[in-house]
Every structure is written in C-alpha cells, then in structure tokens.
All heavy atoms as a GROMACS GRO file, in nm:
protein
  534
    1MET      N    1   0.022   3.871   2.565
    1MET     CA    2  -0.041   3.916   2.688
    1MET      C    3   0.064   3.910   2.804
    1MET      O    4   0.071   4.003   2.880
    1MET     CB    5  -0.162   3.828   2.717
    1MET     CG    6  -0.234   3.870   2.842
    1MET     SD    7  -0.314   4.026   2.819
    1MET     CE    8  -0.413   4.039   2.956
    2LEU      N    9   0.138   3.799   2.815
    2LEU     CA   10   0.237   3.786   2.916
    2LEU      C   11   0.345   3.888   2.901
    2LEU      O   12   0.401   3.940   2.999
    2LEU     CB   13   0.294   3.646   2.922
    2LEU     CG   14   0.199   3.538   2.969
    2LEU    CD1   15   0.264   3.402   2.956
    2LEU    CD2   16   0.155   3.564   3.112
    3LYS      N   17   0.377   3.921   2.775
    3LYS     CA   18   0.481   4.022   2.753
    3LYS      C   19   0.436   4.158   2.799
    3LYS      O   20   0.514   4.231   2.860
    3LYS     CB   21   0.514   4.028   2.600
    3LYS     CG   22   0.627   4.120   2.570
    3LYS     CD   23   0.661   4.120   2.422
    3LYS     CE   24   0.775   4.217   2.396
    3LYS     NZ   25   0.809   4.225   2.253
    4ARG      N   26   0.310   4.192   2.781
    4ARG     CA   27   0.256   4.320   2.831
    4ARG      C   28   0.260   4.328   2.983
    4ARG      O   29   0.293   4.430   3.042
    4ARG     CB   30   0.115   4.342   2.783
    4ARG     CG   31   0.107   4.383   2.639
    4ARG     CD   32  -0.037   4.417   2.606
    4ARG     NE   33  -0.045   4.470   2.472
    4ARG     CZ   34  -0.156   4.509   2.416
    4ARG    NH1   35  -0.268   4.502   2.484
    4ARG    NH2   36  -0.155   4.558   2.294
    5ILE      N   37   0.225   4.218   3.048
    5ILE     CA   38   0.227   4.213   3.197
    5ILE      C   39   0.372   4.231   3.243
    5ILE      O   40   0.401   4.301   3.341
    5ILE     CB   41   0.165   4.085   3.251
    5ILE    CG1   42   0.016   4.085   3.219
    5ILE    CG2   43   0.188   4.069   3.398
    5ILE    CD1   44  -0.055   3.955   3.251
    6TYR      N   45   0.466   4.163   3.178
    6TYR     CA   46   0.607   4.175   3.214
    6TYR      C   47   0.657   4.319   3.200
    6TYR      O   48   0.723   4.372   3.289
    6TYR     CB   49   0.690   4.076   3.132
    6TYR     CG   50   0.838   4.082   3.164
    6TYR    CD1   51   0.889   4.030   3.277
    6TYR    CD2   52   0.926   4.147   3.075
    6TYR    CE1   53   1.024   4.036   3.307
    6TYR    CE2   54   1.062   4.156   3.102
    6TYR     CZ   55   1.108   4.099   3.221
    6TYR     OH   56   1.242   4.109   3.246
    7VAL      N   57   0.622   4.381   3.086
    7VAL     CA   58   0.667   4.519   3.062
    7VAL      C   59   0.602   4.610   3.166
    7VAL      O   60   0.667   4.702   3.221
    7VAL     CB   61   0.633   4.562   2.916
    7VAL    CG1   62   0.654   4.709   2.900
    7VAL    CG2   63   0.714   4.484   2.816
    8PHE      N   64   0.475   4.589   3.194
    8PHE     CA   65   0.409   4.671   3.294
    8PHE      C   66   0.470   4.655   3.434
    8PHE      O   67   0.483   4.755   3.506
    8PHE     CB   68   0.259   4.634   3.300
    8PHE     CG   69   0.182   4.713   3.401
    8PHE    CD1   70   0.144   4.844   3.374
    8PHE    CD2   71   0.143   4.656   3.521
    8PHE    CE1   72   0.073   4.919   3.466
    8PHE    CE2   73   0.072   4.729   3.615
    8PHE     CZ   74   0.037   4.865   3.586
    9SER      N   75   0.510   4.538   3.470
    9SER     CA   76   0.572   4.518   3.602
    9SER      C   77   0.711   4.581   3.611
    9SER      O   78   0.754   4.614   3.721
    9SER     CB   79   0.580   4.368   3.633
    9SER     OG   80   0.674   4.304   3.545
   10LYS      N   81   0.777   4.599   3.498
   10LYS     CA   82   0.910   4.665   3.499
   10LYS      C   83   0.900   4.816   3.498
   10LYS      O   84   0.997   4.884   3.530
   10LYS     CB   85   0.994   4.618   3.380
   10LYS     CG   86   1.033   4.471   3.386
   10LYS     CD   87   1.123   4.447   3.504
   10LYS     CE   88   1.164   4.302   3.512
   10LYS     NZ   89   1.243   4.275   3.631
   11PHE      N   90   0.785   4.869   3.465
   11PHE     CA   91   0.764   5.013   3.457
   11PHE      C   92   0.741   5.067   3.595
   11PHE      O   93   0.637   5.040   3.660
   11PHE     CB   94   0.644   5.044   3.364
   11PHE     CG   95   0.626   5.187   3.333
   11PHE    CD1   96   0.716   5.255   3.254
   11PHE    CD2   97   0.517   5.256   3.382
   11PHE    CE1   98   0.699   5.388   3.226
   11PHE    CE2   99   0.499   5.389   3.352
   11PHE     CZ  100   0.592   5.458   3.275
   12GLU      N  101   0.839   5.140   3.656
   12GLU     CA  102   0.834   5.181   3.795
   12GLU      C  103   0.814   5.332   3.815
   12GLU      O  104   0.827   5.378   3.925
   12GLU     CB  105   0.959   5.134   3.868
   12GLU     CG  106   0.971   4.984   3.877
   12GLU     CD  107   1.095   4.942   3.956
   12GLU    OE1  108   1.162   5.028   4.010
   12GLU    OE2  109   1.116   4.821   3.962
   13ASP      N  110   0.791   5.406   3.711
   13ASP     CA  111   0.767   5.549   3.727
   13ASP      C  112   0.642   5.573   3.812
   13ASP      O  113   0.540   5.516   3.788
   13ASP     CB  114   0.749   5.618   3.593
   13ASP     CG  115   0.878   5.624   3.513
   13ASP    OD1  116   0.983   5.597   3.570
   13ASP    OD2  117   0.871   5.655   3.392
   14GLY      N  118   0.655   5.659   3.910
   14GLY     CA  119   0.544   5.691   3.997
   14GLY      C  120   0.534   5.605   4.122
   14GLY      O  121   0.452   5.627   4.208
   15ALA      N  122   0.621   5.504   4.131
   15ALA     CA  123   0.612   5.415   4.251
   15ALA      C  124   0.650   5.492   4.378
   15ALA      O  125   0.592   5.469   4.483
   15ALA     CB  126   0.706   5.295   4.232
   16VAL      N  127   0.745   5.584   4.367
   16VAL     CA  128   0.785   5.664   4.484
   16VAL      C  129   0.672   5.752   4.526
   16VAL      O  130   0.646   5.773   4.647
   16VAL     CB  131   0.913   5.746   4.452
   16VAL    CG1  132   0.947   5.839   4.566
   16VAL    CG2  133   1.029   5.653   4.422
   17THR      N  134   0.598   5.809   4.432
   17THR     CA  135   0.484   5.892   4.464
   17THR      C  136   0.375   5.814   4.538
   17THR      O  137   0.321   5.859   4.635
   17THR     CB  138   0.424   5.953   4.332
   17THR    OG1  139   0.527   6.022   4.262
   17THR    CG2  140   0.310   6.043   4.362
   18VAL      N  141   0.353   5.692   4.492
   18VAL     CA  142   0.253   5.607   4.560
   18VAL      C  143   0.301   5.576   4.702
   18VAL      O  144   0.220   5.581   4.796
   18VAL     CB  145   0.231   5.479   4.480
   18VAL    CG1  146   0.144   5.380   4.557
   18VAL    CG2  147   0.165   5.508   4.344
   19ASP      N  148   0.431   5.549   4.719
   19ASP     CA  149   0.482   5.524   4.852
   19ASP      C  150   0.461   5.644   4.945
   19ASP      O  151   0.420   5.626   5.060
   19ASP     CB  152   0.632   5.489   4.845
   19ASP     CG  153   0.658   5.356   4.781
   19ASP    OD1  154   0.564   5.274   4.772
   19ASP    OD2  155   0.776   5.329   4.747
   20TRP      N  156   0.488   5.763   4.896
   20TRP     CA  157   0.469   5.884   4.978
   20TRP      C  158   0.323   5.904   5.009
   20TRP      O  159   0.291   5.946   5.123
   20TRP     CB  160   0.530   6.007   4.906
   20TRP     CG  161   0.676   6.021   4.931
   20TRP    CD1  162   0.774   6.000   4.843
   20TRP    CD2  163   0.739   6.062   5.053
   20TRP    NE1  164   0.895   6.021   4.906
   20TRP    CE2  165   0.873   6.060   5.032
   20TRP    CE3  166   0.687   6.100   5.175
   20TRP    CZ2  167   0.966   6.095   5.133
   20TRP    CZ3  168   0.780   6.133   5.275
   20TRP    CH2  169   0.916   6.133   5.255
   21VAL      N  170   0.238   5.879   4.918
   21VAL     CA  171   0.093   5.896   4.944
   21VAL      C  172   0.049   5.799   5.050
   21VAL      O  173  -0.024   5.834   5.146
   21VAL     CB  174   0.015   5.881   4.813
   21VAL    CG1  175  -0.136   5.870   4.844
   21VAL    CG2  176   0.040   5.996   4.720
   22VAL      N  177   0.092   5.673   5.041
   22VAL     CA  178   0.056   5.574   5.142
   22VAL      C  179   0.112   5.608   5.279
   22VAL      O  180   0.043   5.601   5.381
   22VAL     CB  181   0.101   5.432   5.096
   22VAL    CG1  182   0.085   5.331   5.204
   22VAL    CG2  183   0.023   5.391   4.973
   23LEU      N  184   0.238   5.651   5.282
   23LEU     CA  185   0.299   5.688   5.412
   23LEU      C  186   0.231   5.810   5.472
   23LEU      O  187   0.207   5.814   5.592
   23LEU     CB  188   0.447   5.715   5.394
   23LEU     CG  189   0.536   5.595   5.373
   23LEU    CD1  190   0.676   5.635   5.336
   23LEU    CD2  191   0.536   5.508   5.497
   24THR      N  192   0.197   5.908   5.390
   24THR     CA  193   0.132   6.029   5.441
   24THR      C  194  -0.008   5.995   5.495
   24THR      O  195  -0.050   6.045   5.598
   24THR     CB  196   0.122   6.134   5.332
   24THR    OG1  197   0.254   6.164   5.283
   24THR    CG2  198   0.060   6.262   5.380
   25ALA      N  199  -0.079   5.910   5.422
   25ALA     CA  200  -0.212   5.866   5.471
   25ALA      C  201  -0.201   5.792   5.601
   25ALA      O  202  -0.283   5.810   5.690
   25ALA     CB  203  -0.279   5.781   5.362
   26ALA      N  204  -0.098   5.710   5.615
   26ALA     CA  205  -0.079   5.634   5.740
   26ALA      C  206  -0.051   5.730   5.854
   26ALA      O  207  -0.104   5.716   5.968
   26ALA     CB  208   0.033   5.533   5.725
   27ILE      N  209   0.034   5.830   5.832
   27ILE     CA  210   0.066   5.926   5.936
   27ILE      C  211  -0.055   6.008   5.978
   27ILE      O  212  -0.084   6.030   6.095
   27ILE     CB  213   0.181   6.017   5.892
   27ILE    CG1  214   0.310   5.938   5.883
   27ILE    CG2  215   0.199   6.139   5.984
   27ILE    CD1  216   0.427   6.009   5.817
   28VAL      N  217  -0.134   6.049   5.878
   28VAL     CA  218  -0.259   6.126   5.908
   28VAL      C  219  -0.355   6.038   5.986
   28VAL      O  220  -0.421   6.083   6.081
   28VAL     CB  221  -0.321   6.178   5.777
   28VAL    CG1  222  -0.461   6.234   5.803
   28VAL    CG2  223  -0.230   6.286   5.718
   29GLY      N  224  -0.368   5.911   5.949
   29GLY     CA  225  -0.455   5.820   6.021
   29GLY      C  226  -0.412   5.799   6.163
   29GLY      O  227  -0.494   5.797   6.256
   30ILE      N  228  -0.284   5.781   6.186
   30ILE     CA  229  -0.231   5.764   6.322
   30ILE      C  230  -0.255   5.892   6.402
   30ILE      O  231  -0.293   5.884   6.521
   30ILE     CB  232  -0.082   5.724   6.318
   30ILE    CG1  233  -0.067   5.585   6.262
   30ILE    CG2  234  -0.017   5.739   6.457
   30ILE    CD1  235   0.076   5.546   6.232
   31ALA      N  236  -0.229   6.009   6.343
   31ALA     CA  237  -0.251   6.132   6.414
   31ALA      C  238  -0.401   6.150   6.452
   31ALA      O  239  -0.432   6.195   6.564
   31ALA     CB  240  -0.204   6.252   6.332
   32ALA      N  241  -0.489   6.112   6.364
   32ALA     CA  242  -0.630   6.123   6.395
   32ALA      C  243  -0.668   6.027   6.507
   32ALA      O  244  -0.745   6.062   6.595
   32ALA     CB  245  -0.713   6.090   6.267
   33GLY      N  246  -0.612   5.909   6.506
   33GLY     CA  247  -0.637   5.814   6.614
   33GLY      C  248  -0.586   5.864   6.751
   33GLY      O  249  -0.655   5.853   6.851
   34VAL      N  250  -0.467   5.922   6.749
   34VAL     CA  251  -0.412   5.979   6.871
   34VAL      C  252  -0.503   6.092   6.923
   34VAL      O  253  -0.529   6.104   7.040
   34VAL     CB  254  -0.266   6.028   6.850
   34VAL    CG1  255  -0.217   6.114   6.965
   34VAL    CG2  256  -0.175   5.907   6.832
   35PHE      N  257  -0.550   6.178   6.830
   35PHE     CA  258  -0.639   6.288   6.866
   35PHE      C  259  -0.765   6.236   6.931
   35PHE      O  260  -0.812   6.286   7.034
   35PHE     CB  261  -0.673   6.373   6.746
   35PHE     CG  262  -0.769   6.482   6.775
   35PHE    CD1  263  -0.726   6.597   6.840
   35PHE    CD2  264  -0.904   6.472   6.739
   35PHE    CE1  265  -0.815   6.700   6.866
   35PHE    CE2  266  -0.994   6.571   6.765
   35PHE     CZ  267  -0.950   6.687   6.830
   36VAL      N  268  -0.825   6.132   6.871
   36VAL     CA  269  -0.951   6.079   6.922
   36VAL      C  270  -0.929   6.019   7.064
   36VAL      O  271  -1.011   6.040   7.152
   36VAL     CB  272  -1.007   5.974   6.826
   36VAL    CG1  273  -1.119   5.892   6.890
   36VAL    CG2  274  -1.057   6.037   6.700
   37VAL      N  275  -0.820   5.950   7.082
   37VAL     CA  276  -0.794   5.886   7.211
   37VAL      C  277  -0.762   5.986   7.320
   37VAL      O  278  -0.811   5.975   7.434
   37VAL     CB  279  -0.678   5.784   7.198
   37VAL    CG1  280  -0.637   5.732   7.333
   37VAL    CG2  281  -0.723   5.669   7.107
   38PHE      N  282  -0.681   6.091   7.290
   38PHE     CA  283  -0.633   6.180   7.394
   38PHE      C  284  -0.708   6.312   7.406
   38PHE      O  285  -0.681   6.392   7.494
   38PHE     CB  286  -0.485   6.212   7.374
   38PHE     CG  287  -0.397   6.093   7.405
   38PHE    CD1  288  -0.338   6.023   7.300
   38PHE    CD2  289  -0.374   6.054   7.533
   38PHE    CE1  290  -0.256   5.915   7.329
   38PHE    CE2  291  -0.297   5.948   7.562
   38PHE     CZ  292  -0.233   5.876   7.460
   39HIS      N  293  -0.805   6.337   7.319
   39HIS     CA  294  -0.874   6.465   7.317
   39HIS      C  295  -0.948   6.492   7.449
   39HIS      O  296  -0.924   6.596   7.515
   39HIS     CB  297  -0.972   6.472   7.202
   39HIS     CG  298  -1.057   6.597   7.198
   39HIS    ND1  299  -1.000   6.717   7.168
   39HIS    CD2  300  -1.185   6.617   7.217
   39HIS    CE1  301  -1.094   6.812   7.170
   39HIS    NE2  302  -1.208   6.749   7.199
   40GLN      N  303  -1.031   6.402   7.491
   40GLN     CA  304  -1.110   6.427   7.612
   40GLN      C  305  -1.024   6.423   7.740
   40GLN      O  306  -1.043   6.511   7.825
   40GLN     CB  307  -1.225   6.326   7.621
   40GLN     CG  308  -1.328   6.362   7.729
   40GLN     CD  309  -1.393   6.498   7.700
   40GLN    OE1  310  -1.427   6.532   7.589
   40GLN    NE2  311  -1.405   6.578   7.807
   41PRO      N  312  -0.933   6.329   7.759
   41PRO     CA  313  -0.847   6.335   7.879
   41PRO      C  314  -0.767   6.464   7.892
   41PRO      O  315  -0.749   6.517   8.002
   41PRO     CB  316  -0.757   6.214   7.865
   41PRO     CG  317  -0.832   6.119   7.780
   41PRO     CD  318  -0.907   6.208   7.682
   42VAL      N  319  -0.718   6.516   7.781
   42VAL     CA  320  -0.642   6.641   7.789
   42VAL      C  321  -0.736   6.756   7.822
   42VAL      O  322  -0.695   6.845   7.902
   42VAL     CB  323  -0.569   6.667   7.654
   42VAL    CG1  324  -0.510   6.806   7.648
   42VAL    CG2  325  -0.460   6.561   7.634
   43ARG      N  326  -0.857   6.757   7.772
   43ARG     CA  327  -0.950   6.864   7.808
   43ARG      C  328  -0.985   6.856   7.958
   43ARG      O  329  -0.997   6.958   8.026
   43ARG     CB  330  -1.077   6.852   7.725
   43ARG     CG  331  -1.054   6.894   7.581
   43ARG     CD  332  -1.180   6.899   7.506
   43ARG     NE  333  -1.252   7.020   7.553
   43ARG     CZ  334  -1.364   7.064   7.497
   43ARG    NH1  335  -1.415   7.002   7.395
   43ARG    NH2  336  -1.420   7.171   7.545
   44ASP      N  337  -1.003   6.732   8.008
   44ASP     CA  338  -1.032   6.718   8.152
   44ASP      C  339  -0.915   6.767   8.236
   44ASP      O  340  -0.936   6.834   8.338
   44ASP     CB  341  -1.064   6.570   8.183
   44ASP     CG  342  -1.191   6.525   8.119
   44ASP    OD1  343  -1.277   6.609   8.079
   44ASP    OD2  344  -1.210   6.401   8.110
   45LEU      N  345  -0.795   6.732   8.199
   45LEU     CA  346  -0.677   6.775   8.270
   45LEU      C  347  -0.664   6.927   8.269
   45LEU      O  348  -0.629   6.988   8.368
   45LEU     CB  349  -0.553   6.711   8.212
   45LEU     CG  350  -0.416   6.744   8.277
   45LEU    CD1  351  -0.418   6.696   8.423
   45LEU    CD2  352  -0.306   6.682   8.203
   46ASP      N  353  -0.695   6.989   8.157
   46ASP     CA  354  -0.688   7.133   8.142
   46ASP      C  355  -0.788   7.198   8.236
   46ASP      O  356  -0.759   7.296   8.304
   46ASP     CB  357  -0.716   7.172   7.999
   46ASP     CG  358  -0.720   7.324   7.981
   46ASP    OD1  359  -0.628   7.392   8.031
   46ASP    OD2  360  -0.812   7.371   7.910
   47ALA      N  361  -0.910   7.142   8.244
   47ALA     CA  362  -1.014   7.200   8.330
   47ALA      C  363  -0.975   7.183   8.475
   47ALA      O  364  -0.990   7.279   8.558
   47ALA     CB  365  -1.146   7.132   8.303
   48LYS      N  366  -0.920   7.069   8.514
   48LYS     CA  367  -0.880   7.048   8.653
   48LYS      C  368  -0.765   7.140   8.693
   48LYS      O  369  -0.764   7.201   8.802
   48LYS     CB  370  -0.841   6.902   8.676
   48LYS     CG  371  -0.953   6.807   8.676
   48LYS     CD  372  -0.910   6.665   8.694
   48LYS     CE  373  -1.024   6.566   8.678
   48LYS     NZ  374  -0.979   6.426   8.688
   49SER      N  375  -0.663   7.153   8.606
   49SER     CA  376  -0.552   7.240   8.638
   49SER      C  377  -0.593   7.385   8.638
   49SER      O  378  -0.544   7.463   8.726
   49SER     CB  379  -0.435   7.216   8.544
   49SER     OG  380  -0.471   7.244   8.414
   50GLY      N  381  -0.682   7.424   8.550
   50GLY     CA  382  -0.735   7.561   8.550
   50GLY      C  383  -0.812   7.594   8.678
   50GLY      O  384  -0.796   7.701   8.737
   51ALA      N  385  -0.891   7.497   8.724
   51ALA     CA  386  -0.965   7.519   8.849
   51ALA      C  387  -0.870   7.525   8.968
   51ALA      O  388  -0.890   7.607   9.058
   51ALA     CB  389  -1.066   7.406   8.866
   52ALA      N  390  -0.768   7.442   8.968
   52ALA     CA  391  -0.673   7.445   9.078
   52ALA      C  392  -0.590   7.574   9.081
   52ALA      O  393  -0.568   7.631   9.189
   52ALA     CB  394  -0.577   7.325   9.068
   53LEU      N  395  -0.552   7.623   8.967
   53LEU     CA  396  -0.477   7.747   8.962
   53LEU      C  397  -0.559   7.869   8.991
   53LEU      O  398  -0.508   7.969   9.041
   53LEU     CB  399  -0.407   7.762   8.824
   53LEU     CG  400  -0.296   7.665   8.797
   53LEU    CD1  401  -0.245   7.681   8.653
   53LEU    CD2  402  -0.179   7.686   8.892
   54SER      N  403  -0.687   7.866   8.960
   54SER     CA  404  -0.774   7.983   8.984
   54SER      C  405  -0.799   7.999   9.135
   54SER      O  406  -0.831   8.109   9.178
   54SER     CB  407  -0.904   7.970   8.911
   54SER     OG  408  -0.981   7.865   8.962
   55GLY      N  409  -0.779   7.893   9.213
   55GLY     CA  410  -0.803   7.903   9.361
   55GLY      C  411  -0.682   7.946   9.436
   55GLY      O  412  -0.688   7.955   9.562
   56ILE      N  413  -0.571   7.971   9.372
   56ILE     CA  414  -0.449   8.009   9.442
   56ILE      C  415  -0.442   8.159   9.463
   56ILE      O  416  -0.464   8.239   9.367
   56ILE     CB  417  -0.323   7.959   9.365
   56ILE    CG1  418  -0.323   7.808   9.360
   56ILE    CG2  419  -0.194   8.015   9.430
   56ILE    CD1  420  -0.211   7.755   9.274
   57ASP      N  421  -0.413   8.204   9.586
   57ASP     CA  422  -0.396   8.347   9.613
   57ASP      C  423  -0.253   8.390   9.578
   57ASP      O  424  -0.158   8.316   9.607
   57ASP     CB  425  -0.424   8.376   9.761
   57ASP     CG  426  -0.569   8.359   9.797
   57ASP    OD1  427  -0.654   8.380   9.709
   57ASP    OD2  428  -0.599   8.322   9.912
   58VAL      N  429  -0.244   8.504   9.517
   58VAL     CA  430  -0.112   8.557   9.474
   58VAL      C  431  -0.086   8.680   9.561
   58VAL      O  432  -0.170   8.764   9.579
   58VAL     CB  433  -0.113   8.590   9.326
   58VAL    CG1  434   0.021   8.650   9.285
   58VAL    CG2  435  -0.147   8.472   9.243
   59ALA      N  436   0.038   8.688   9.614
   59ALA     CA  437   0.074   8.802   9.695
   59ALA      C  438   0.077   8.928   9.608
   59ALA      O  439   0.116   8.925   9.492
   59ALA     CB  440   0.212   8.782   9.759
   60ASP      N  441   0.034   9.039   9.665
   60ASP     CA  442   0.030   9.163   9.592
   60ASP      C  443   0.169   9.220   9.570
   60ASP      O  444   0.200   9.280   9.470
   60ASP     CB  445  -0.056   9.266   9.665
   60ASP     CG  446  -0.202   9.228   9.664
   60ASP    OD1  447  -0.242   9.155   9.569
   60ASP    OD2  448  -0.275   9.268   9.755
   61GLU      N  449   0.256   9.200   9.673
   61GLU     CA  450   0.390   9.259   9.664
   61GLU      C  451   0.491   9.163   9.719
   61GLU      O  452   0.469   9.097   9.820
   61GLU     CB  453   0.393   9.387   9.745
   61GLU     CG  454   0.524   9.461   9.739
   61GLU     CD  455   0.522   9.589   9.820
   61GLU    OE1  456   0.416   9.647   9.842
   61GLU    OE2  457   0.632   9.624   9.869
   62ILE      N  458   0.603   9.155   9.650
   62ILE     CA  459   0.712   9.071   9.700
   62ILE      C  460   0.829   9.161   9.728
   62ILE      O  461   0.867   9.244   9.645
   62ILE     CB  462   0.754   8.965   9.592
   62ILE    CG1  463   0.637   8.875   9.567
   62ILE    CG2  464   0.875   8.889   9.637
   62ILE    CD1  465   0.661   8.776   9.451
   63SER      N  466   0.882   9.154   9.849
   63SER     CA  467   0.996   9.235   9.883
   63SER      C  468   1.114   9.146   9.916
   63SER      O  469   1.103   9.046   9.983
   63SER     CB  470   0.965   9.328  10.002
   63SER     OG  471   0.936   9.250  10.114
   64VAL      N  472   1.228   9.186   9.866
   64VAL     CA  473   1.352   9.112   9.890
   64VAL      C  474   1.455   9.210   9.946
   64VAL      O  475   1.476   9.317   9.889
   64VAL     CB  476   1.403   9.050   9.755
   64VAL    CG1  477   1.533   8.978   9.780
   64VAL    CG2  478   1.300   8.959   9.696
   65ARG      N  479   1.517   9.171  10.053
   65ARG     CA  480   1.624   9.253  10.112
   65ARG      C  481   1.757   9.188  10.078
   65ARG      O  482   1.785   9.075  10.119
   65ARG     CB  483   1.605   9.265  10.264
   65ARG     CG  484   1.485   9.344  10.298
   65ARG     CD  485   1.476   9.369  10.446
   65ARG     NE  486   1.600   9.428  10.496
   65ARG     CZ  487   1.639   9.430  10.624
   65ARG    NH1  488   1.563   9.374  10.713
   65ARG    NH2  489   1.749   9.486  10.659
   66PHE      N  490   1.838   9.259  10.002
   66PHE     CA  491   1.966   9.204   9.964
   66PHE      C  492   2.076   9.230  10.070
   66PHE      O  493   2.178   9.168  10.066
   66PHE     CB  494   2.011   9.265   9.830
   66PHE     CG  495   1.926   9.213   9.715
   66PHE    CD1  496   1.833   9.295   9.658
   66PHE    CD2  497   1.945   9.084   9.666
   66PHE    CE1  498   1.756   9.249   9.552
   66PHE    CE2  499   1.866   9.037   9.560
   66PHE     CZ  500   1.771   9.119   9.504
   67ASP      N  501   2.049   9.322  10.160
   67ASP     CA  502   2.149   9.355  10.262
   67ASP      C  503   2.134   9.268  10.388
   67ASP      O  504   2.216   9.274  10.476
   67ASP     CB  505   2.141   9.502  10.298
   67ASP     CG  506   2.004   9.538  10.356
   67ASP    OD1  507   1.908   9.460  10.336
   67ASP    OD2  508   1.994   9.648  10.414
   68ALA      N  509   2.034   9.182  10.394
   68ALA     CA  510   2.016   9.093  10.508
   68ALA      C  511   2.115   8.981  10.504
   68ALA      O  512   2.144   8.926  10.396
   68ALA     CB  513   1.873   9.043  10.510
   69PRO      N  514   2.168   8.942  10.617
   69PRO     CA  515   2.266   8.832  10.622
   69PRO      C  516   2.194   8.698  10.595
   69PRO      O  517   2.074   8.684  10.625
   69PRO     CB  518   2.323   8.836  10.762
   69PRO     CG  519   2.221   8.906  10.844
   69PRO     CD  520   2.151   9.003  10.752
   70ASP      N  521   2.267   8.605  10.540
   70ASP     CA  522   2.211   8.471  10.519
   70ASP      C  523   2.188   8.403  10.652
   70ASP      O  524   2.266   8.415  10.743
   70ASP     CB  525   2.307   8.385  10.436
   70ASP     CG  526   2.319   8.440  10.293
   70ASP    OD1  527   2.228   8.512  10.247
   70ASP    OD2  528   2.424   8.409  10.228
   71SER      N  529   2.082   8.334  10.661
   71SER     CA  530   2.052   8.263  10.786
   71SER      C  531   2.062   8.114  10.773
   71SER      O  532   2.075   8.058  10.673
   71SER     CB  533   1.914   8.299  10.837
   71SER     OG  534   1.819   8.290  10.740
   0.00000   0.00000   0.00000
C-alpha cells in the first residue's frame, strides 16, 4: 500500500494542467469581484458625465484667421 502511494506521489503528469486551471479560475474570480465592486460606480459616473456633456452648447462655426498678427 505504501509503495502505491509513493508511486502515485511521483506521477506528475497533468500537474501543469491543474495549475493552469486553478490560476485561470482565480483570475476569473478576481475579475468577477472587480466587476461587482466597480459596476455601479462606473455607471453612475457615466450618467453624470453624459448629463454634464449634454448641457454644453457647441458653436456652429469656428473661424480662424491665419493672416492676423499674434497678440
């Protein structure tokens, strides 16, 4: 029985795959946590900046005179 456990502990095929799966799951979990934390504040900021930009008047025409001397 101890010999089987020893042989099993030395068998490392697939260990890299398990490492990648664990790392990928951790990254996905962290990304989901960041999304949950920042989702609503970013939406609020978007709404505030959109409201602020919609209230700005834009000039219909811009004219530039290149022959005018610098002042």
